[in-house]
C-alpha positions as CSV (number, residue, x, y, z in Angstrom):
1,M,20.0,6.8,2.2
2,R,19.1,10.5,1.4
3,T,15.7,10.0,3.0
4,F,17.2,8.4,6.0
5,L,19.6,11.3,6.5
6,L,16.8,13.8,6.1
7,L,14.8,12.0,8.7
8,L,17.8,12.2,11.1
9,I,18.0,16.0,10.5
10,M,14.3,16.5,11.3
11,L,14.6,14.4,14.4
12,A,17.6,16.4,15.5
13,T,15.8,19.7,15.2
14,G,12.8,18.2,16.9
15,F,10.2,18.8,14.2
16,L,8.4,16.8,11.6
17,H,5.8,18.3,9.3
18,A,3.8,17.7,6.1
19,G,5.9,19.6,3.7
20,E,4.9,21.5,0.6
21,L,4.5,19.3,-2.4
22,P,6.6,20.2,-5.4
23,S,4.0,22.0,-7.6
24,A,3.8,25.7,-6.7
25,K,0.4,26.2,-8.4
26,I,-2.2,23.7,-9.3
27,G,-2.3,22.9,-13.0
28,A,0.6,25.3,-13.7
29,E,2.8,22.4,-14.8
30,S,1.3,18.9,-14.9
31,P,3.6,16.6,-13.0
32,S,4.5,13.1,-14.1
33,W,3.2,10.1,-12.2
34,L,4.4,6.5,-12.1
35,K,1.8,3.8,-11.6
36,G,2.7,0.8,-9.6
37,N,1.5,-2.1,-7.4
38,I,3.5,-3.2,-4.4
39,H,1.5,-6.2,-3.2
40,T,1.4,-9.2,-5.6
41,H,1.7,-12.9,-5.4
42,S,2.9,-15.6,-7.8
43,F,3.8,-19.4,-7.9
44,W,6.7,-18.6,-5.7
45,S,4.3,-18.6,-2.8
46,D,0.5,-18.9,-3.0
47,G,-0.3,-17.3,-6.4
48,N,-1.6,-19.2,-9.4
49,Q,0.6,-17.9,-12.2
50,F,4.3,-17.7,-13.3
51,P,5.9,-14.5,-12.1
52,E,7.0,-13.3,-15.6
53,M,3.4,-13.8,-16.9
54,I,2.1,-11.7,-14.0
55,A,4.6,-8.9,-14.6
56,S,3.9,-8.9,-18.3
57,W,0.2,-8.4,-17.6
58,Y,0.9,-5.4,-15.4
59,K,3.3,-3.9,-18.0
60,Q,0.6,-4.4,-20.8
61,Q,-2.0,-2.7,-18.6
62,G,0.1,0.5,-18.4
63,Y,1.8,0.0,-15.0
64,D,5.3,1.5,-14.7
65,F,6.6,-0.7,-11.8
66,L,5.7,-3.8,-9.9
67,A,6.8,-5.4,-6.7
68,L,6.2,-9.2,-6.5
69,S,5.8,-9.7,-2.8
70,D,5.5,-13.4,-2.1
71,H,5.2,-14.7,1.4
72,N,8.5,-15.1,3.3
73,I,10.5,-15.8,0.1
74,L,12.3,-14.0,-2.7
75,S,12.3,-15.2,-6.2
76,K,15.9,-16.4,-5.9
77,G,17.6,-19.8,-6.2
78,E,16.0,-23.0,-7.6
79,K,12.3,-23.8,-7.1
80,W,10.7,-26.6,-9.0
81,M,6.9,-27.0,-9.1
82,P,5.2,-30.3,-9.8
83,I,2.8,-30.2,-12.7
84,S,0.0,-31.3,-10.3
85,T,0.5,-28.3,-8.2
86,L,0.6,-25.9,-11.2
87,K,-2.6,-27.4,-12.6
88,S,-4.5,-27.5,-9.3
89,R,-3.8,-23.7,-8.8
90,G,-3.7,-22.4,-12.3
91,G,-5.9,-24.8,-14.3
92,N,-5.1,-27.7,-16.7
93,D,-3.9,-25.3,-19.4
94,V,-1.5,-23.3,-17.2
95,L,1.6,-24.8,-18.7
96,D,0.3,-24.5,-22.3
97,K,-0.3,-20.8,-21.8
98,Y,3.2,-20.4,-20.4
99,L,4.7,-22.3,-23.4
100,D,2.6,-20.2,-25.9
101,A,3.9,-17.0,-24.3
102,Y,7.6,-17.8,-23.8
103,G,8.4,-20.9,-25.9
104,K,10.2,-24.1,-25.1
105,D,13.6,-22.5,-24.9
106,W,12.5,-20.4,-21.9
107,V,10.4,-23.0,-20.1
108,L,12.7,-25.2,-17.9
109,A,11.2,-28.7,-17.3
110,R,12.3,-32.1,-16.1
111,G,10.6,-35.4,-15.9
112,E,7.6,-36.7,-17.8
113,G,3.9,-37.2,-17.3
114,D,2.8,-37.0,-13.7
115,K,6.4,-36.6,-12.7
116,L,6.9,-33.4,-14.7
117,E,8.3,-30.4,-12.8
118,V,8.8,-26.8,-14.0
119,R,11.5,-24.5,-12.6
120,L,10.3,-21.1,-11.6
121,R,12.4,-18.4,-13.2
122,T,14.1,-16.0,-10.8
123,L,13.6,-12.2,-10.7
124,A,17.2,-11.8,-12.0
125,E,16.3,-13.9,-15.0
126,F,12.9,-12.5,-16.1
127,R,13.3,-8.9,-15.3
128,V,15.9,-8.5,-18.1
129,G,13.3,-8.9,-20.8
130,L,10.7,-6.8,-19.0
131,E,13.0,-3.9,-18.3
132,K,14.9,-3.8,-21.6
133,D,13.0,-0.9,-23.1
134,G,13.4,1.3,-20.0
135,D,9.6,1.7,-19.6
136,F,9.0,-0.8,-16.8
137,L,10.7,-1.6,-13.5
138,M,10.6,-4.6,-11.2
139,I,11.2,-3.9,-7.5
140,Q,12.3,-6.7,-5.2
141,S,9.9,-7.2,-2.4
142,E,8.7,-9.7,0.3
143,E,5.5,-10.1,2.3
144,I,6.9,-10.8,5.8
145,S,4.1,-13.0,7.0
146,D,4.1,-13.3,10.8
147,R,1.7,-14.3,13.5
148,S,1.1,-13.2,17.1
149,E,-1.7,-13.7,19.5
150,G,-3.3,-16.2,17.1
151,V,-3.7,-13.7,14.3
152,P,-1.8,-12.8,11.0
153,V,0.6,-9.9,11.1
154,H,1.7,-9.3,7.5
155,M,4.0,-6.5,6.3
156,N,5.3,-5.8,2.9
157,A,9.0,-4.8,2.5
158,T,9.5,-2.9,-0.8
159,N,13.0,-2.6,-2.2
160,I,14.3,-5.3,0.0
161,Q,17.8,-6.6,-0.8
162,E,17.8,-9.9,1.1
163,L,15.2,-12.1,2.6
164,I,14.1,-11.2,6.1
165,A,12.5,-14.0,8.1
166,P,9.5,-13.1,10.4
167,V,10.8,-12.1,13.8
168,G,7.7,-12.7,15.8
169,G,6.7,-11.3,19.2
170,S,4.5,-12.0,22.2
171,T,1.9,-9.4,21.0
172,V,0.8,-8.0,17.7
173,R,2.5,-4.7,18.6
174,E,5.7,-6.4,19.5
175,A,5.7,-8.5,16.2
176,M,5.2,-5.3,14.2
177,A,8.0,-3.5,16.0
178,N,10.4,-6.4,15.8
179,N,9.9,-6.7,12.0
180,L,10.3,-3.0,11.6
181,R,13.6,-3.1,13.4
182,A,14.8,-6.0,11.2
183,V,14.0,-4.1,8.1
184,A,15.6,-0.9,9.4
185,E,18.7,-2.9,10.1
186,Q,18.9,-4.1,6.6
187,A,18.3,-0.6,5.2
188,R,21.2,0.6,7.5
189,K,23.6,-2.1,6.3
190,T,22.8,-1.8,2.6
191,G,22.2,2.0,2.4
192,K,19.0,1.2,0.5
193,P,15.7,2.7,1.3
194,I,13.0,0.2,2.2
195,V,9.3,0.9,2.7
196,L,7.6,-1.5,5.2
197,H,3.8,-1.2,5.1
198,L,1.3,-3.0,7.2
199,N,-1.0,-5.1,5.1
200,H,-4.8,-5.5,5.4
201,P,-5.2,-4.7,9.2
202,N,-8.7,-6.2,9.1
203,F,-7.6,-9.5,7.7
204,G,-8.6,-11.8,10.5
205,Y,-9.3,-8.6,12.3
206,A,-5.8,-8.8,13.5
207,V,-4.6,-5.3,14.1
208,T,-6.6,-2.7,16.0
209,A,-6.2,1.1,15.6
210,E,-4.7,1.3,19.0
211,D,-2.1,-1.4,18.2
212,L,-1.1,0.4,15.0
213,A,-1.0,3.8,16.6
214,A,1.3,2.6,19.4
215,V,3.9,1.3,16.9
216,V,5.0,4.7,15.8
217,Q,7.9,3.4,13.7
218,E,5.3,2.2,11.2
219,R,4.4,4.9,8.7
220,F,2.4,3.0,6.1
221,V,-0.8,1.0,6.1
222,E,-3.0,-0.4,3.3
223,I,-6.2,1.7,3.3
224,Y,-7.6,-0.2,0.3
225,N,-6.8,-3.8,-0.7
226,G,-8.6,-5.5,-3.6
227,H,-8.6,-8.9,-2.0
228,P,-12.3,-9.7,-1.2
229,G,-11.4,-11.5,2.1
230,V,-9.6,-8.6,4.0
231,N,-12.7,-6.9,5.4
232,V,-12.0,-3.4,4.1
233,L,-15.4,-2.1,5.3
234,G,-15.3,-3.9,8.7
235,D,-18.5,-5.1,10.1
236,G,-20.9,-4.4,13.1
237,D,-18.1,-5.2,15.5
238,H,-15.0,-3.8,13.7
239,A,-14.1,-0.4,12.2
240,S,-13.5,0.0,8.5
241,V,-9.9,0.3,7.4
242,E,-10.4,4.0,6.5
243,K,-11.8,4.6,10.0
244,I,-8.8,2.8,11.5
245,W,-6.5,5.1,9.5
246,D,-8.2,8.2,10.9
247,I,-8.2,6.9,14.5
248,V,-4.5,6.1,14.3
249,N,-3.6,9.5,12.8
250,T,-5.6,11.3,15.5
251,I,-4.1,9.3,18.4
252,R,-0.6,9.8,17.1
253,L,-0.8,13.5,16.5
254,A,-3.0,14.4,19.5
255,Q,-1.5,12.1,22.1
256,L,1.8,10.6,21.0
257,S,3.6,13.4,19.2
258,A,4.2,11.0,16.3
259,P,3.8,11.4,12.6
260,P,0.6,10.0,10.9
261,L,0.3,7.1,8.6
262,F,0.5,7.3,4.8
263,G,-2.2,5.2,3.0
264,V,-1.4,2.6,0.4
265,G,-3.7,1.1,-2.2
266,T,-2.9,-2.4,-3.5
267,D,-4.7,-5.3,-5.2
268,D,-3.0,-8.1,-3.3
269,S,-3.5,-10.3,-6.4
270,H,-3.2,-14.1,-6.2
271,H,-5.5,-15.2,-9.0
272,Y,-5.1,-14.9,-12.8
273,H,-6.5,-16.8,-15.8
274,G,-9.9,-15.4,-15.1
275,R,-10.2,-17.7,-12.1
276,G,-10.3,-17.0,-8.4
277,T,-11.4,-14.0,-6.4
278,S,-8.2,-12.1,-5.7
279,R,-7.5,-10.6,-9.1
280,P,-5.0,-8.0,-10.4
281,G,-5.6,-4.3,-11.2
282,R,-8.1,-3.4,-8.5
283,S,-6.0,-0.7,-6.7
284,W,-2.5,0.8,-7.0
285,I,-0.3,3.8,-6.1
286,M,0.7,6.8,-8.2
287,V,4.1,8.1,-7.3
288,R,5.1,11.6,-8.4
289,G,8.1,11.6,-10.8
290,D,9.3,10.0,-14.0
291,E,12.5,8.2,-12.9
292,L,12.2,4.5,-13.0
293,D,14.7,3.7,-10.2
294,A,13.8,1.5,-7.3
295,D,15.6,3.8,-4.7
296,V,14.1,7.0,-6.1
297,I,10.5,5.5,-6.1
298,T,11.0,4.1,-2.6
299,E,12.2,7.4,-1.3
300,K,9.2,9.2,-2.9
301,I,6.9,6.8,-1.1
302,T,8.8,7.4,2.1
303,Q,8.2,11.1,1.7
304,G,4.4,10.6,1.1
305,D,4.7,12.0,-2.4
306,F,2.1,9.6,-3.8
307,Y,-1.6,9.0,-3.8
308,S,-3.6,5.7,-3.9
309,S,-6.3,4.9,-6.5
310,S,-8.9,2.4,-7.6
311,G,-9.4,4.2,-10.8
312,V,-9.7,7.9,-10.3
313,K,-6.7,9.8,-11.8
314,L,-5.3,13.0,-10.3
315,I,-3.5,15.4,-12.5
316,D,-2.0,17.1,-9.5
317,V,-2.1,17.3,-5.7
318,V,-0.8,20.4,-4.0
319,Y,-0.5,21.3,-0.4
320,N,0.8,24.9,0.1
321,S,2.0,24.9,3.7
322,K,2.3,28.7,3.8
323,K,-1.2,29.3,2.6
324,Q,-2.4,26.1,4.4
325,K,-4.3,25.1,1.3
326,L,-4.9,21.7,-0.2
327,E,-5.9,21.5,-3.9
328,L,-6.6,18.6,-6.2
329,L,-6.9,18.6,-10.0
330,I,-8.8,15.5,-11.2
331,E,-8.5,14.1,-14.7
332,E,-12.0,14.3,-16.0
333,E,-13.8,11.5,-17.9
334,D,-16.8,12.2,-20.1
335,G,-20.1,11.4,-18.3
336,V,-18.4,11.0,-14.9
337,T,-18.9,13.3,-11.9
338,Y,-16.7,13.6,-8.9
339,T,-17.3,14.2,-5.2
340,T,-14.4,15.0,-2.9
341,K,-14.6,14.7,0.9
342,F,-11.9,16.5,3.0
343,I,-11.5,14.4,6.1
344,G,-9.6,15.1,9.3
345,T,-9.7,15.7,13.0
346,T,-9.5,19.1,14.7
347,S,-7.7,19.9,17.9
348,S,-11.0,20.6,19.7
349,A,-12.4,17.2,18.8
350,D,-13.8,14.9,21.4
351,L,-11.0,12.2,21.7
352,S,-12.6,10.1,24.3
353,S,-13.3,6.5,23.5
354,K,-15.0,3.4,24.9
355,E,-13.8,-0.1,25.0
356,K,-15.5,-2.5,22.7
357,K,-15.5,-6.3,22.3
358,S,-16.6,-8.4,19.4
359,A,-19.3,-11.1,19.7
360,N,-16.6,-13.6,20.7
361,G,-15.4,-11.4,23.5
362,K,-12.2,-10.2,21.8
363,K,-11.1,-6.6,22.2
364,V,-11.4,-4.7,19.0
365,T,-10.8,-1.0,18.0
366,R,-12.4,1.2,20.6
367,I,-15.4,3.4,19.8
368,Y,-14.6,7.1,19.2
369,S,-16.8,10.1,18.5
370,K,-17.7,11.2,15.0
371,D,-15.2,14.1,15.5
372,V,-12.4,11.6,14.8
373,G,-12.0,11.4,11.0
374,A,-14.9,13.8,10.4
375,V,-15.9,15.1,7.0
376,L,-14.7,18.7,7.2
377,A,-15.9,19.8,3.8
378,T,-17.4,18.3,0.6
379,A,-16.7,19.6,-2.9
380,S,-17.8,18.7,-6.4
381,G,-16.1,19.1,-9.7
382,I,-12.5,18.5,-10.9
383,H,-10.8,21.2,-8.9
384,P,-11.7,20.6,-5.2
385,T,-10.0,22.9,-2.7
386,Y,-9.8,23.0,1.1
387,Q,-8.6,26.0,3.1
388,L,-7.3,24.8,6.4
389,K,-8.6,26.9,9.4
390,G,-5.6,26.2,11.6
391,D,-7.1,23.8,14.1
392,E,-6.9,20.7,12.1
393,L,-4.6,17.9,13.3
394,Y,-4.4,16.7,9.7
395,V,-6.5,16.8,6.5
396,R,-6.8,14.2,3.7
397,A,-9.0,13.9,0.7
398,V,-10.9,11.0,-0.8
399,V,-12.3,11.5,-4.3
400,T,-15.3,9.3,-5.3
401,S,-16.5,9.1,-8.9
402,T,-19.8,7.9,-10.4
403,K,-17.9,5.5,-12.6
404,P,-18.4,1.8,-11.6
405,H,-15.3,0.0,-10.7
406,G,-14.2,-2.3,-13.5
407,D,-13.7,-5.3,-11.2
408,P,-15.5,-4.5,-7.9
409,T,-15.0,-6.3,-4.6
410,L,-17.5,-4.1,-2.7
411,P,-21.2,-3.6,-3.2
412,G,-22.0,-0.8,-5.5
413,Q,-18.3,0.1,-5.7
414,T,-17.2,3.1,-7.8
415,E,-13.7,4.4,-8.6
416,Q,-11.9,6.4,-6.0
417,A,-8.6,8.1,-5.1
418,W,-7.1,8.8,-1.7
419,T,-4.5,11.5,-0.9
420,Q,-2.1,11.6,2.1
421,P,-2.7,13.5,5.3
422,V,-1.3,17.1,5.2
423,G,-1.3,20.1,7.5
424,W,0.2,18.2,10.4
425,S,3.2,18.9,12.5
426,V,5.0,17.0,15.3
427,D,7.3,18.3,18.0
428,Q,9.4,15.3,18.7
429,R,10.8,16.9,21.8
430,R,7.4,16.6,23.5
431,S,7.7,12.9,23.4
432,R,11.2,12.5,24.8
């Protein structure tokens, strides 16, 4: 609610901007960061593991919070799974593993043999044990899985209070906008902040940069997703997800007087047990702070006070709006080197574009000049700095290390981190 009121104040005055992050001086006082994943699947939808087993894995791996985001369902009420379904997804030993971990008193079953069914535990039931030490938090979430124009339109609602059914729409843009309105209405009624981010825009090559730019109510998009089937890098016909991010932010700031998107990293995990291709732990977000509270974390994300990572750790990220200076401090690992690219678009950039169609004749993201999302500077070392010149629409940083990713989905993949766009400002009165 505090974030919602702040947004109202900014809209009333007519200005939105990338504000100064909390640290006054890089490295002066190392901030706390909370590690979390906000895109995960379990047996409640199309995952292959019990939800409490999944959550325990993340806790054991040092995550501070997790949002289970099953498709169009919350882990509430009764859901019984036939043993045949459990085994076909998770393997013949899936129930044995569950029993070994939690015991017969926890596992609820009925029937025998081929008729055996197991009840999935609800979030309310299993979060108690996970959260009892105060060092881990479950955040209720849903992947609102919609379709329009024959393609998937999936959006994750983090800190949701009640289920929201997909609203639909005659176009991709309309479907996104309608689901955003439904989430905003629940946030208004409950007084709870909710983050709704667009998932994997290149999954099925469903969402173009122009589509996403036009739906200005959307403020978040996955810029890295660890699922190998979501086409993060694009192809000969389609822009990469990072390129889409830059195109959207350029269009919004240069043409629509609208705020840019914040970039979210997730693993979109479905598969556990060492089986399958969509595995956990490939990407996550780091939220500034140390308070394990769902509302606080959600508000921090809303404010853009987080970075995304596939392995690189940042000690601090500072944008000084008065000095127009962006600084990073990277947590160094022995034998690893780091290259940071500062990426953005300037006000003098060539913003013209050409229509493009894929091999099947479908319109895709238009072709833009290299000025859009250009590399403005490159730095090495653990303390990269960029001094804005004043003509940038926005600036973001991507840090690439020489350390190979522990569970790669991309060829030659190494660990990275992505910061949010800064140095931007929007006069909302221009768009009224």
